[in-house]
N, CA, C and O atoms as a Maestro MAE file, in Angstrom:
{
 s_m_m2io_version
 :::
 2.0.0
}

f_m_ct {
 s_m_title
 :::
 protein
 m_atom[336] {
  # First column is atom index #
  i_m_mmod_type
  r_m_x_coord
  r_m_y_coord
  r_m_z_coord
  i_m_residue_number
  s_m_chain_name
  s_m_pdb_residue_name
  s_m_pdb_atom_name
  i_m_atomic_number
  :::
  1 25 -46.599 -17.821 14.729 1 A "MET " " N  " 7
  2 3 -47.051 -18.094 16.068 1 A "MET " " CA " 6
  3 2 -47.827 -16.915 16.531 1 A "MET " " C  " 6
  4 15 -47.301 -15.805 16.448 1 A "MET " " O  " 8
  5 25 -49.042 -17.049 17.017 2 A "GLY " " N  " 7
  6 3 -49.840 -15.981 17.462 2 A "GLY " " CA " 6
  7 2 -50.590 -16.316 18.752 2 A "GLY " " C  " 6
  8 15 -50.594 -17.455 19.219 2 A "GLY " " O  " 8
  9 25 -51.229 -15.276 19.313 3 A "GLN " " N  " 7
  10 3 -51.993 -15.498 20.556 3 A "GLN " " CA " 6
  11 2 -53.170 -14.555 20.545 3 A "GLN " " C  " 6
  12 15 -53.066 -13.388 20.168 3 A "GLN " " O  " 8
  13 25 -54.315 -15.111 20.980 4 A "ALA " " N  " 7
  14 3 -55.518 -14.182 21.128 4 A "ALA " " CA " 6
  15 2 -55.351 -13.433 22.409 4 A "ALA " " C  " 6
  16 15 -54.876 -13.946 23.422 4 A "ALA " " O  " 8
  17 25 -55.777 -12.148 22.316 5 A "MET " " N  " 7
  18 3 -55.746 -11.269 23.513 5 A "MET " " CA " 6
  19 2 -57.060 -10.521 23.545 5 A "MET " " C  " 6
  20 15 -57.109 -9.331 23.234 5 A "MET " " O  " 8
  21 25 -58.103 -11.193 23.910 6 A "GLY " " N  " 7
  22 3 -59.413 -10.519 23.923 6 A "GLY " " CA " 6
  23 2 -59.894 -10.270 22.471 6 A "GLY " " C  " 6
  24 15 -59.965 -11.184 21.650 6 A "GLY " " O  " 8
  25 25 -60.216 -9.007 22.204 7 A "ALA " " N  " 7
  26 3 -60.660 -8.621 20.867 7 A "ALA " " CA " 6
  27 2 -59.451 -8.370 19.935 7 A "ALA " " C  " 6
  28 15 -59.645 -7.977 18.785 7 A "ALA " " O  " 8
  29 25 -58.274 -8.578 20.388 8 A "GLU " " N  " 7
  30 3 -57.114 -8.405 19.528 8 A "GLU " " CA " 6
  31 2 -56.239 -9.692 19.552 8 A "GLU " " C  " 6
  32 15 -56.354 -10.542 20.435 8 A "GLU " " O  " 8
  33 25 -55.423 -9.770 18.600 9 A "GLY " " N  " 7
  34 3 -54.468 -10.920 18.542 9 A "GLY " " CA " 6
  35 2 -53.081 -10.327 18.374 9 A "GLY " " C  " 6
  36 15 -52.892 -9.161 18.027 9 A "GLY " " O  " 8
  37 25 -52.098 -11.228 18.650 10 A "TYR " " N  " 7
  38 3 -50.692 -10.811 18.550 10 A "TYR " " CA " 6
  39 2 -49.965 -11.848 17.737 10 A "TYR " " C  " 6
  40 15 -50.043 -13.044 18.020 10 A "TYR " " O  " 8
  41 25 -49.261 -11.393 16.730 11 A "SER " " N  " 7
  42 3 -48.406 -12.269 15.905 11 A "SER " " CA " 6
  43 2 -47.008 -12.144 16.435 11 A "SER " " C  " 6
  44 15 -46.323 -11.158 16.159 11 A "SER " " O  " 8
  45 25 -46.560 -13.143 17.207 12 A "PHE " " N  " 7
  46 3 -45.233 -13.084 17.784 12 A "PHE " " CA " 6
  47 2 -44.120 -13.292 16.799 12 A "PHE " " C  " 6
  48 15 -43.110 -12.590 16.827 12 A "PHE " " O  " 8
  49 25 -44.305 -14.276 15.909 13 A "PHE " " N  " 7
  50 3 -43.153 -14.639 15.080 13 A "PHE " " CA " 6
  51 2 -43.653 -15.346 13.828 13 A "PHE " " C  " 6
  52 15 -44.452 -16.278 13.919 13 A "PHE " " O  " 8
  53 25 -43.200 -14.921 12.684 14 A "THR " " N  " 7
  54 3 -43.389 -15.644 11.431 14 A "THR " " CA " 6
  55 2 -42.005 -15.928 10.848 14 A "THR " " C  " 6
  56 15 -41.347 -15.004 10.370 14 A "THR " " O  " 8
  57 25 -41.564 -17.136 10.875 15 A "GLY " " N  " 7
  58 3 -40.239 -17.440 10.366 15 A "GLY " " CA " 6
  59 2 -40.221 -18.547 9.320 15 A "GLY " " C  " 6
  60 15 -40.984 -19.512 9.379 15 A "GLY " " O  " 8
  61 25 -39.348 -18.372 8.393 16 A "VAL " " N  " 7
  62 3 -39.109 -19.356 7.338 16 A "VAL " " CA " 6
  63 2 -37.606 -19.643 7.223 16 A "VAL " " C  " 6
  64 15 -36.789 -18.730 7.109 16 A "VAL " " O  " 8
  65 25 -37.278 -20.895 7.256 17 A "HIS " " N  " 7
  66 3 -35.876 -21.320 7.096 17 A "HIS " " CA " 6
  67 2 -35.304 -20.658 5.866 17 A "HIS " " C  " 6
  68 15 -36.000 -20.506 4.862 17 A "HIS " " O  " 8
  69 25 -34.011 -20.253 5.929 18 A "ALA " " N  " 7
  70 3 -33.384 -19.566 4.873 18 A "ALA " " CA " 6
  71 2 -33.463 -20.274 3.529 18 A "ALA " " C  " 6
  72 15 -33.616 -19.637 2.487 18 A "ALA " " O  " 8
  73 25 -33.354 -21.629 3.564 19 A "ALA " " N  " 7
  74 3 -33.459 -22.376 2.350 19 A "ALA " " CA " 6
  75 2 -34.824 -22.318 1.697 19 A "ALA " " C  " 6
  76 15 -34.921 -22.639 0.512 19 A "ALA " " O  " 8
  77 25 -35.839 -21.948 2.358 20 A "TRP " " N  " 7
  78 3 -37.217 -21.895 1.854 20 A "TRP " " CA " 6
  79 2 -37.758 -20.475 1.639 20 A "TRP " " C  " 6
  80 15 -38.916 -20.299 1.263 20 A "TRP " " O  " 8
  81 25 -36.930 -19.488 1.875 21 A "ARG " " N  " 7
  82 3 -37.340 -18.096 1.689 21 A "ARG " " CA " 6
  83 2 -37.505 -17.757 0.216 21 A "ARG " " C  " 6
  84 15 -36.896 -18.384 -0.651 21 A "ARG " " O  " 8
  85 25 -38.337 -16.754 -0.056 22 A "GLY " " N  " 7
  86 3 -38.527 -16.316 -1.445 22 A "GLY " " CA " 6
  87 2 -39.567 -17.101 -2.158 22 A "GLY " " C  " 6
  88 15 -39.711 -16.945 -3.371 22 A "GLY " " O  " 8
  89 25 -40.336 -17.976 -1.452 23 A "ARG " " N  " 7
  90 3 -41.307 -18.794 -2.117 23 A "ARG " " CA " 6
  91 2 -42.734 -18.475 -1.624 23 A "ARG " " C  " 6
  92 15 -43.667 -19.245 -1.853 23 A "ARG " " O  " 8
  93 25 -42.876 -17.355 -0.961 24 A "GLY " " N  " 7
  94 3 -44.206 -16.938 -0.458 24 A "GLY " " CA " 6
  95 2 -44.700 -17.643 0.772 24 A "GLY " " C  " 6
  96 15 -45.867 -17.491 1.132 24 A "GLY " " O  " 8
  97 25 -43.842 -18.425 1.447 25 A "LEU " " N  " 7
  98 3 -44.306 -19.148 2.648 25 A "LEU " " CA " 6
  99 2 -44.575 -18.239 3.802 25 A "LEU " " C  " 6
  100 15 -45.551 -18.452 4.520 25 A "LEU " " O  " 8
  101 25 -43.754 -17.221 4.026 26 A "GLY " " N  " 7
  102 3 -44.026 -16.252 5.077 26 A "GLY " " CA " 6
  103 2 -45.314 -15.575 4.911 26 A "GLY " " C  " 6
  104 15 -46.055 -15.413 5.881 26 A "GLY " " O  " 8
  105 25 -45.629 -15.162 3.715 27 A "ARG " " N  " 7
  106 3 -46.878 -14.516 3.347 27 A "ARG " " CA " 6
  107 2 -48.076 -15.469 3.658 27 A "ARG " " C  " 6
  108 15 -49.068 -15.093 4.282 27 A "ARG " " O  " 8
  109 25 -47.903 -16.741 3.170 28 A "ALA " " N  " 7
  110 3 -48.966 -17.720 3.408 28 A "ALA " " CA " 6
  111 2 -49.235 -17.972 4.898 28 A "ALA " " C  " 6
  112 15 -50.375 -18.104 5.343 28 A "ALA " " O  " 8
  113 25 -48.115 -18.033 5.650 29 A "LEU " " N  " 7
  114 3 -48.258 -18.276 7.119 29 A "LEU " " CA " 6
  115 2 -48.956 -17.091 7.814 29 A "LEU " " C  " 6
  116 15 -49.808 -17.274 8.683 29 A "LEU " " O  " 8
  117 25 -48.580 -15.908 7.414 30 A "LYS " " N  " 7
  118 3 -49.158 -14.691 8.006 30 A "LYS " " CA " 6
  119 2 -50.633 -14.562 7.577 30 A "LYS " " C  " 6
  120 15 -51.464 -14.167 8.394 30 A "LYS " " O  " 8
  121 25 -50.967 -14.873 6.361 31 A "LEU " " N  " 7
  122 3 -52.374 -14.837 5.985 31 A "LEU " " CA " 6
  123 2 -53.211 -15.903 6.667 31 A "LEU " " C  " 6
  124 15 -54.395 -15.674 6.912 31 A "LEU " " O  " 8
  125 25 -52.651 -17.047 6.979 32 A "ARG " " N  " 7
  126 3 -53.398 -18.034 7.745 32 A "ARG " " CA " 6
  127 2 -53.659 -17.554 9.175 32 A "ARG " " C  " 6
  128 15 -54.736 -17.747 9.738 32 A "ARG " " O  " 8
  129 25 -52.631 -16.924 9.732 33 A "LEU " " N  " 7
  130 3 -52.778 -16.351 11.115 33 A "LEU " " CA " 6
  131 2 -53.877 -15.275 11.148 33 A "LEU " " C  " 6
  132 15 -54.695 -15.228 12.067 33 A "LEU " " O  " 8
  133 25 -53.869 -14.393 10.094 34 A "ILE " " N  " 7
  134 3 -54.893 -13.343 9.967 34 A "ILE " " CA " 6
  135 2 -56.260 -13.942 9.857 34 A "ILE " " C  " 6
  136 15 -57.203 -13.501 10.514 34 A "ILE " " O  " 8
  137 25 -56.370 -14.964 9.014 35 A "ALA " " N  " 7
  138 3 -57.694 -15.653 8.862 35 A "ALA " " CA " 6
  139 2 -58.162 -16.245 10.145 35 A "ALA " " C  " 6
  140 15 -59.322 -16.073 10.517 35 A "ALA " " O  " 8
  141 25 -57.285 -16.951 10.848 36 A "ALA " " N  " 7
  142 3 -57.603 -17.585 12.144 36 A "ALA " " CA " 6
  143 2 -58.046 -16.521 13.147 36 A "ALA " " C  " 6
  144 15 -59.037 -16.726 13.847 36 A "ALA " " O  " 8
  145 25 -57.349 -15.402 13.236 37 A "ALA " " N  " 7
  146 3 -57.711 -14.371 14.176 37 A "ALA " " CA " 6
  147 2 -59.104 -13.780 13.835 37 A "ALA " " C  " 6
  148 15 -59.900 -13.513 14.736 37 A "ALA " " O  " 8
  149 25 -59.384 -13.583 12.551 38 A "ARG " " N  " 7
  150 3 -60.728 -13.127 12.146 38 A "ARG " " CA " 6
  151 2 -61.785 -14.101 12.549 38 A "ARG " " C  " 6
  152 15 -62.842 -13.745 13.071 38 A "ARG " " O  " 8
  153 25 -61.454 -15.406 12.279 39 A "ARG " " N  " 7
  154 3 -62.435 -16.545 12.546 39 A "ARG " " CA " 6
  155 2 -62.714 -16.557 14.040 39 A "ARG " " C  " 6
  156 15 -63.847 -16.813 14.447 39 A "ARG " " O  " 8
  157 25 -61.711 -16.288 14.865 40 A "ASP " " N  " 7
  158 3 -61.882 -16.340 16.322 40 A "ASP " " CA " 6
  159 2 -62.433 -15.054 16.876 40 A "ASP " " C  " 6
  160 15 -62.538 -14.911 18.095 40 A "ASP " " O  " 8
  161 25 -62.796 -14.094 16.013 41 A "GLY " " N  " 7
  162 3 -63.423 -12.850 16.463 41 A "GLY " " CA " 6
  163 2 -62.517 -11.681 16.779 41 A "GLY " " C  " 6
  164 15 -62.994 -10.674 17.301 41 A "GLY " " O  " 8
  165 25 -61.223 -11.772 16.484 42 A "ALA " " N  " 7
  166 3 -60.344 -10.678 16.712 42 A "ALA " " CA " 6
  167 2 -60.713 -9.495 15.767 42 A "ALA " " C  " 6
  168 15 -61.048 -9.692 14.599 42 A "ALA " " O  " 8
  169 25 -60.638 -8.312 16.305 43 A "ARG " " N  " 7
  170 3 -60.884 -7.166 15.472 43 A "ARG " " CA " 6
  171 2 -59.638 -6.447 15.042 43 A "ARG " " C  " 6
  172 15 -59.691 -5.564 14.185 43 A "ARG " " O  " 8
  173 25 -58.542 -6.800 15.608 44 A "ALA " " N  " 7
  174 3 -57.183 -6.237 15.262 44 A "ALA " " CA " 6
  175 2 -56.118 -7.273 15.530 44 A "ALA " " C  " 6
  176 15 -56.305 -8.193 16.327 44 A "ALA " " O  " 8
  177 25 -55.011 -7.112 14.862 45 A "LEU " " N  " 7
  178 3 -53.881 -7.996 15.075 45 A "LEU " " CA " 6
  179 2 -52.623 -7.145 15.135 45 A "LEU " " C  " 6
  180 15 -52.435 -6.269 14.291 45 A "LEU " " O  " 8
  181 25 -51.769 -7.380 16.102 46 A "GLN " " N  " 7
  182 3 -50.537 -6.668 16.294 46 A "GLN " " CA " 6
  183 2 -49.375 -7.588 15.891 46 A "GLN " " C  " 6
  184 15 -49.457 -8.813 15.977 46 A "GLN " " O  " 8
  185 25 -48.291 -6.939 15.450 47 A "THR " " N  " 7
  186 3 -47.072 -7.685 15.213 47 A "THR " " CA " 6
  187 2 -45.868 -6.769 15.477 47 A "THR " " C  " 6
  188 15 -46.022 -5.549 15.525 47 A "THR " " O  " 8
  189 25 -44.727 -7.324 15.642 48 A "THR " " N  " 7
  190 3 -43.520 -6.486 15.773 48 A "THR " " CA " 6
  191 2 -42.593 -6.821 14.578 48 A "THR " " C  " 6
  192 15 -42.716 -7.862 13.933 48 A "THR " " O  " 8
  193 25 -41.662 -5.881 14.325 49 A "ASN " " N  " 7
  194 3 -40.766 -6.065 13.220 49 A "ASN " " CA " 6
  195 2 -39.459 -5.438 13.614 49 A "ASN " " C  " 6
  196 15 -39.422 -4.283 14.037 49 A "ASN " " O  " 8
  197 25 -38.330 -6.221 13.475 50 A "LEU " " N  " 7
  198 3 -37.027 -5.641 13.728 50 A "LEU " " CA " 6
  199 2 -36.747 -4.578 12.648 50 A "LEU " " C  " 6
  200 15 -37.008 -4.819 11.470 50 A "LEU " " O  " 8
  201 25 -36.237 -3.451 13.024 51 A "ASP " " N  " 7
  202 3 -36.043 -2.372 12.051 51 A "ASP " " CA " 6
  203 2 -35.090 -2.767 10.901 51 A "ASP " " C  " 6
  204 15 -35.164 -2.185 9.819 51 A "ASP " " O  " 8
  205 25 -34.237 -3.708 11.118 52 A "GLY " " N  " 7
  206 3 -33.335 -4.084 10.082 52 A "GLY " " CA " 6
  207 2 -33.880 -5.207 9.132 52 A "GLY " " C  " 6
  208 15 -33.223 -5.578 8.159 52 A "GLY " " O  " 8
  209 25 -35.024 -5.699 9.428 53 A "ASN " " N  " 7
  210 3 -35.607 -6.841 8.639 53 A "ASN " " CA " 6
  211 2 -36.568 -6.237 7.595 53 A "ASN " " C  " 6
  212 15 -37.787 -6.271 7.761 53 A "ASN " " O  " 8
  213 25 -35.992 -5.692 6.530 54 A "LEU " " N  " 7
  214 3 -36.815 -5.025 5.541 54 A "LEU " " CA " 6
  215 2 -37.740 -5.977 4.826 54 A "LEU " " C  " 6
  216 15 -38.873 -5.578 4.556 54 A "LEU " " O  " 8
  217 25 -37.359 -7.227 4.486 55 A "PRO " " N  " 7
  218 3 -38.358 -8.141 3.855 55 A "PRO " " CA " 6
  219 2 -39.618 -8.291 4.710 55 A "PRO " " C  " 6
  220 15 -40.738 -8.234 4.202 55 A "PRO " " O  " 8
  221 25 -39.414 -8.486 6.025 56 A "ALA " " N  " 7
  222 3 -40.557 -8.669 6.890 56 A "ALA " " CA " 6
  223 2 -41.344 -7.391 6.981 56 A "ALA " " C  " 6
  224 15 -42.573 -7.446 7.030 56 A "ALA " " O  " 8
  225 25 -40.691 -6.222 7.007 57 A "LEU " " N  " 7
  226 3 -41.399 -4.966 7.047 57 A "LEU " " CA " 6
  227 2 -42.239 -4.755 5.781 57 A "LEU " " C  " 6
  228 15 -43.382 -4.305 5.853 57 A "LEU " " O  " 8
  229 25 -41.667 -5.079 4.645 58 A "ARG " " N  " 7
  230 3 -42.392 -4.978 3.426 58 A "ARG " " CA " 6
  231 2 -43.620 -5.883 3.407 58 A "ARG " " C  " 6
  232 15 -44.692 -5.475 2.961 58 A "ARG " " O  " 8
  233 25 -43.461 -7.107 3.890 59 A "LEU " " N  " 7
  234 3 -44.586 -8.076 3.920 59 A "LEU " " CA " 6
  235 2 -45.660 -7.534 4.875 59 A "LEU " " C  " 6
  236 15 -46.839 -7.473 4.524 59 A "LEU " " O  " 8
  237 25 -45.228 -7.133 6.111 60 A "ASN " " N  " 7
  238 3 -46.239 -6.664 7.088 60 A "ASN " " CA " 6
  239 2 -46.987 -5.462 6.544 60 A "ASN " " C  " 6
  240 15 -48.198 -5.341 6.727 60 A "ASN " " O  " 8
  241 25 -46.260 -4.566 5.870 61 A "THR " " N  " 7
  242 3 -46.900 -3.327 5.309 61 A "THR " " CA " 6
  243 2 -47.847 -3.737 4.185 61 A "THR " " C  " 6
  244 15 -48.950 -3.203 4.072 61 A "THR " " O  " 8
  245 25 -47.416 -4.680 3.359 62 A "ALA " " N  " 7
  246 3 -48.313 -5.136 2.213 62 A "ALA " " CA " 6
  247 2 -49.581 -5.751 2.707 62 A "ALA " " C  " 6
  248 15 -50.616 -5.671 2.045 62 A "ALA " " O  " 8
  249 25 -49.519 -6.384 3.895 63 A "LEU " " N  " 7
  250 3 -50.694 -7.037 4.457 63 A "LEU " " CA " 6
  251 2 -51.563 -6.077 5.319 63 A "LEU " " C  " 6
  252 15 -52.549 -6.497 5.924 63 A "LEU " " O  " 8
  253 25 -51.181 -4.819 5.356 64 A "GLY " " N  " 7
  254 3 -52.001 -3.803 6.028 64 A "GLY " " CA " 6
  255 2 -51.621 -3.438 7.422 64 A "GLY " " C  " 6
  256 15 -52.326 -2.660 8.064 64 A "GLY " " O  " 8
  257 25 -50.503 -3.980 7.934 65 A "PHE " " N  " 7
  258 3 -50.002 -3.573 9.259 65 A "PHE " " CA " 6
  259 2 -49.397 -2.193 9.092 65 A "PHE " " C  " 6
  260 15 -48.733 -1.925 8.091 65 A "PHE " " O  " 8
  261 25 -49.618 -1.310 10.063 66 A "ARG " " N  " 7
  262 3 -49.111 0.043 10.098 66 A "ARG " " CA " 6
  263 2 -48.326 0.275 11.295 66 A "ARG " " C  " 6
  264 15 -48.681 -0.270 12.340 66 A "ARG " " O  " 8
  265 25 -47.223 1.076 11.262 67 A "PRO " " N  " 7
  266 3 -46.425 1.361 12.455 67 A "PRO " " CA " 6
  267 2 -47.219 2.165 13.468 67 A "PRO " " C  " 6
  268 15 -47.993 3.045 13.093 67 A "PRO " " O  " 8
  269 25 -47.035 1.873 14.744 68 A "THR " " N  " 7
  270 3 -47.604 2.603 15.813 68 A "THR " " CA " 6
  271 2 -46.529 3.296 16.634 68 A "THR " " C  " 6
  272 15 -45.830 2.634 17.401 68 A "THR " " O  " 8
  273 25 -46.373 4.611 16.497 69 A "PRO " " N  " 7
  274 3 -45.321 5.317 17.189 69 A "PRO " " CA " 6
  275 2 -45.453 5.264 18.706 69 A "PRO " " C  " 6
  276 15 -46.548 5.055 19.230 69 A "PRO " " O  " 8
  277 25 -44.385 5.446 19.385 70 A "GLY " " N  " 7
  278 3 -44.439 5.594 20.849 70 A "GLY " " CA " 6
  279 2 -44.026 4.366 21.643 70 A "GLY " " C  " 6
  280 15 -44.252 4.320 22.852 70 A "GLY " " O  " 8
  281 25 -43.435 3.382 21.010 71 A "SER " " N  " 7
  282 3 -43.042 2.202 21.712 71 A "SER " " CA " 6
  283 2 -41.515 2.034 21.679 71 A "SER " " C  " 6
  284 15 -40.904 2.032 20.611 71 A "SER " " O  " 8
  285 25 -40.936 1.900 22.824 72 A "ILE " " N  " 7
  286 3 -39.516 1.721 22.932 72 A "ILE " " CA " 6
  287 2 -39.250 0.452 23.692 72 A "ILE " " C  " 6
  288 15 -39.796 0.280 24.782 72 A "ILE " " O  " 8
  289 25 -38.423 -0.464 23.166 73 A "GLU " " N  " 7
  290 3 -38.078 -1.643 23.844 73 A "GLU " " CA " 6
  291 2 -36.755 -1.439 24.612 73 A "GLU " " C  " 6
  292 15 -35.744 -1.028 24.043 73 A "GLU " " O  " 8
  293 25 -36.797 -1.732 25.883 74 A "LEU " " N  " 7
  294 3 -35.599 -1.579 26.686 74 A "LEU " " CA " 6
  295 2 -35.126 -2.930 27.148 74 A "LEU " " C  " 6
  296 15 -35.931 -3.812 27.448 74 A "LEU " " O  " 8
  297 25 -33.809 -3.098 27.205 75 A "ARG " " N  " 7
  298 3 -33.229 -4.380 27.673 75 A "ARG " " CA " 6
  299 2 -32.136 -4.119 28.623 75 A "ARG " " C  " 6
  300 15 -31.433 -3.115 28.509 75 A "ARG " " O  " 8
  301 25 -31.967 -5.001 29.570 76 A "LYS " " N  " 7
  302 3 -30.879 -4.935 30.525 76 A "LYS " " CA " 6
  303 2 -30.169 -6.275 30.540 76 A "LYS " " C  " 6
  304 15 -30.794 -7.319 30.729 76 A "LYS " " O  " 8
  305 25 -28.866 -6.240 30.340 77 A "ARG " " N  " 7
  306 3 -28.081 -7.478 30.356 77 A "ARG " " CA " 6
  307 2 -27.833 -7.868 31.853 77 A "ARG " " C  " 6
  308 15 -27.371 -7.041 32.639 77 A "ARG " " O  " 8
  309 25 -28.121 -9.031 32.197 78 A "LEU " " N  " 7
  310 3 -27.925 -9.553 33.521 78 A "LEU " " CA " 6
  311 2 -26.678 -10.386 33.581 78 A "LEU " " C  " 6
  312 15 -26.555 -11.359 32.838 78 A "LEU " " O  " 8
  313 25 -25.711 -10.025 34.474 79 A "VAL " " N  " 7
  314 3 -24.526 -10.729 34.595 79 A "VAL " " CA " 6
  315 2 -24.448 -11.297 36.022 79 A "VAL " " C  " 6
  316 15 -25.104 -10.788 36.930 79 A "VAL " " O  " 8
  317 25 -23.665 -12.326 36.211 80 A "PRO " " N  " 7
  318 3 -23.530 -12.872 37.561 80 A "PRO " " CA " 6
  319 2 -22.963 -11.821 38.534 80 A "PRO " " C  " 6
  320 15 -22.181 -10.967 38.116 80 A "PRO " " O  " 8
  321 25 -23.350 -11.871 39.849 81 A "PRO " " N  " 7
  322 3 -22.785 -10.885 40.812 81 A "PRO " " CA " 6
  323 2 -21.260 -10.903 40.766 81 A "PRO " " C  " 6
  324 15 -20.627 -11.948 40.613 81 A "PRO " " O  " 8
  325 25 -20.705 -9.721 40.903 82 A "GLY " " N  " 7
  326 3 -19.241 -9.566 40.897 82 A "GLY " " CA " 6
  327 2 -18.657 -9.387 39.616 82 A "GLY " " C  " 6
  328 15 -17.482 -9.026 39.558 82 A "GLY " " O  " 8
  329 25 -19.356 -9.600 38.510 83 A "ARG " " N  " 7
  330 3 -18.859 -9.365 37.153 83 A "ARG " " CA " 6
  331 2 -19.504 -8.093 36.637 83 A "ARG " " C  " 6
  332 15 -20.650 -7.775 36.952 83 A "ARG " " O  " 8
  333 25 -18.744 -7.391 35.850 84 A "HIS " " N  " 7
  334 3 -19.264 -6.144 35.227 84 A "HIS " " CA " 6
  335 2 -19.066 -6.112 33.778 84 A "HIS " " C  " 6
  336 15 -19.446 -5.141 33.124 84 A "HIS " " O  " 8
  :::
 }
 m_bond[335] {
  # First column is bond index #
  i_m_from
  i_m_to
  i_m_order
  :::
  1 1 2 1
  2 2 3 1
  3 3 4 2
  4 3 5 1
  5 5 6 1
  6 6 7 1
  7 7 8 2
  8 7 9 1
  9 9 10 1
  10 10 11 1
  11 11 12 2
  12 11 13 1
  13 13 14 1
  14 14 15 1
  15 15 16 2
  16 15 17 1
  17 17 18 1
  18 18 19 1
  19 19 20 2
  20 19 21 1
  21 21 22 1
  22 22 23 1
  23 23 24 2
  24 23 25 1
  25 25 26 1
  26 26 27 1
  27 27 28 2
  28 27 29 1
  29 29 30 1
  30 30 31 1
  31 31 32 2
  32 31 33 1
  33 33 34 1
  34 34 35 1
  35 35 36 2
  36 35 37 1
  37 37 38 1
  38 38 39 1
  39 39 40 2
  40 39 41 1
  41 41 42 1
  42 42 43 1
  43 43 44 2
  44 43 45 1
  45 45 46 1
  46 46 47 1
  47 47 48 2
  48 47 49 1
  49 49 50 1
  50 50 51 1
  51 51 52 2
  52 51 53 1
  53 53 54 1
  54 54 55 1
  55 55 56 2
  56 55 57 1
  57 57 58 1
  58 58 59 1
  59 59 60 2
  60 59 61 1
  61 61 62 1
  62 62 63 1
  63 63 64 2
  64 63 65 1
  65 65 66 1
  66 66 67 1
  67 67 68 2
  68 67 69 1
  69 69 70 1
  70 70 71 1
  71 71 72 2
  72 71 73 1
  73 73 74 1
  74 74 75 1
  75 75 76 2
  76 75 77 1
  77 77 78 1
  78 78 79 1
  79 79 80 2
  80 79 81 1
  81 81 82 1
  82 82 83 1
  83 83 84 2
  84 83 85 1
  85 85 86 1
  86 86 87 1
  87 87 88 2
  88 87 89 1
  89 89 90 1
  90 90 91 1
  91 91 92 2
  92 91 93 1
  93 93 94 1
  94 94 95 1
  95 95 96 2
  96 95 97 1
  97 97 98 1
  98 98 99 1
  99 99 100 2
  100 99 101 1
  101 101 102 1
  102 102 103 1
  103 103 104 2
  104 103 105 1
  105 105 106 1
  106 106 107 1
  107 107 108 2
  108 107 109 1
  109 109 110 1
  110 110 111 1
  111 111 112 2
  112 111 113 1
  113 113 114 1
  114 114 115 1
  115 115 116 2
  116 115 117 1
  117 117 118 1
  118 118 119 1
  119 119 120 2
  120 119 121 1
  121 121 122 1
  122 122 123 1
  123 123 124 2
  124 123 125 1
  125 125 126 1
  126 126 127 1
  127 127 128 2
  128 127 129 1
  129 129 130 1
  130 130 131 1
  131 131 132 2
  132 131 133 1
  133 133 134 1
  134 134 135 1
  135 135 136 2
  136 135 137 1
  137 137 138 1
  138 138 139 1
  139 139 140 2
  140 139 141 1
  141 141 142 1
  142 142 143 1
  143 143 144 2
  144 143 145 1
  145 145 146 1
  146 146 147 1
  147 147 148 2
  148 147 149 1
  149 149 150 1
  150 150 151 1
  151 151 152 2
  152 151 153 1
  153 153 154 1
  154 154 155 1
  155 155 156 2
  156 155 157 1
  157 157 158 1
  158 158 159 1
  159 159 160 2
  160 159 161 1
  161 161 162 1
  162 162 163 1
  163 163 164 2
  164 163 165 1
  165 165 166 1
  166 166 167 1
  167 167 168 2
  168 167 169 1
  169 169 170 1
  170 170 171 1
  171 171 172 2
  172 171 173 1
  173 173 174 1
  174 174 175 1
  175 175 176 2
  176 175 177 1
  177 177 178 1
  178 178 179 1
  179 179 180 2
  180 179 181 1
  181 181 182 1
  182 182 183 1
  183 183 184 2
  184 183 185 1
  185 185 186 1
  186 186 187 1
  187 187 188 2
  188 187 189 1
  189 189 190 1
  190 190 191 1
  191 191 192 2
  192 191 193 1
  193 193 194 1
  194 194 195 1
  195 195 196 2
  196 195 197 1
  197 197 198 1
  198 198 199 1
  199 199 200 2
  200 199 201 1
  201 201 202 1
  202 202 203 1
  203 203 204 2
  204 203 205 1
  205 205 206 1
  206 206 207 1
  207 207 208 2
  208 207 209 1
  209 209 210 1
  210 210 211 1
  211 211 212 2
  212 211 213 1
  213 213 214 1
  214 214 215 1
  215 215 216 2
  216 215 217 1
  217 217 218 1
  218 218 219 1
  219 219 220 2
  220 219 221 1
  221 221 222 1
  222 222 223 1
  223 223 224 2
  224 223 225 1
  225 225 226 1
  226 226 227 1
  227 227 228 2
  228 227 229 1
  229 229 230 1
  230 230 231 1
  231 231 232 2
  232 231 233 1
  233 233 234 1
  234 234 235 1
  235 235 236 2
  236 235 237 1
  237 237 238 1
  238 238 239 1
  239 239 240 2
  240 239 241 1
  241 241 242 1
  242 242 243 1
  243 243 244 2
  244 243 245 1
  245 245 246 1
  246 246 247 1
  247 247 248 2
  248 247 249 1
  249 249 250 1
  250 250 251 1
  251 251 252 2
  252 251 253 1
  253 253 254 1
  254 254 255 1
  255 255 256 2
  256 255 257 1
  257 257 258 1
  258 258 259 1
  259 259 260 2
  260 259 261 1
  261 261 262 1
  262 262 263 1
  263 263 264 2
  264 263 265 1
  265 265 266 1
  266 266 267 1
  267 267 268 2
  268 267 269 1
  269 269 270 1
  270 270 271 1
  271 271 272 2
  272 271 273 1
  273 273 274 1
  274 274 275 1
  275 275 276 2
  276 275 277 1
  277 277 278 1
  278 278 279 1
  279 279 280 2
  280 279 281 1
  281 281 282 1
  282 282 283 1
  283 283 284 2
  284 283 285 1
  285 285 286 1
  286 286 287 1
  287 287 288 2
  288 287 289 1
  289 289 290 1
  290 290 291 1
  291 291 292 2
  292 291 293 1
  293 293 294 1
  294 294 295 1
  295 295 296 2
  296 295 297 1
  297 297 298 1
  298 298 299 1
  299 299 300 2
  300 299 301 1
  301 301 302 1
  302 302 303 1
  303 303 304 2
  304 303 305 1
  305 305 306 1
  306 306 307 1
  307 307 308 2
  308 307 309 1
  309 309 310 1
  310 310 311 1
  311 311 312 2
  312 311 313 1
  313 313 314 1
  314 314 315 1
  315 315 316 2
  316 315 317 1
  317 317 318 1
  318 318 319 1
  319 319 320 2
  320 319 321 1
  321 321 322 1
  322 322 323 1
  323 323 324 2
  324 323 325 1
  325 325 326 1
  326 326 327 1
  327 327 328 2
  328 327 329 1
  329 329 330 1
  330 330 331 1
  331 331 332 2
  332 331 333 1
  333 333 334 1
  334 334 335 1
  335 335 336 2
  :::
 }
}
């Protein structure tokens, strides 16, 4: 799943059901997204990778994605009022 963002694109998610992993489908999907982004005029493509997902990190690195330091994701859990 991707989105054009001006001269850049963003790859939100590339997922393959567990039963179908190890067959090159994730790579094929990511390559199609890269090709579509190029065709649409994007000069760069961004993606995110969970630090514990080493297969995805290896795939993204093999396809030329490089880490960009300086980004921290912050989350806040929202609970109903009166609960802590």
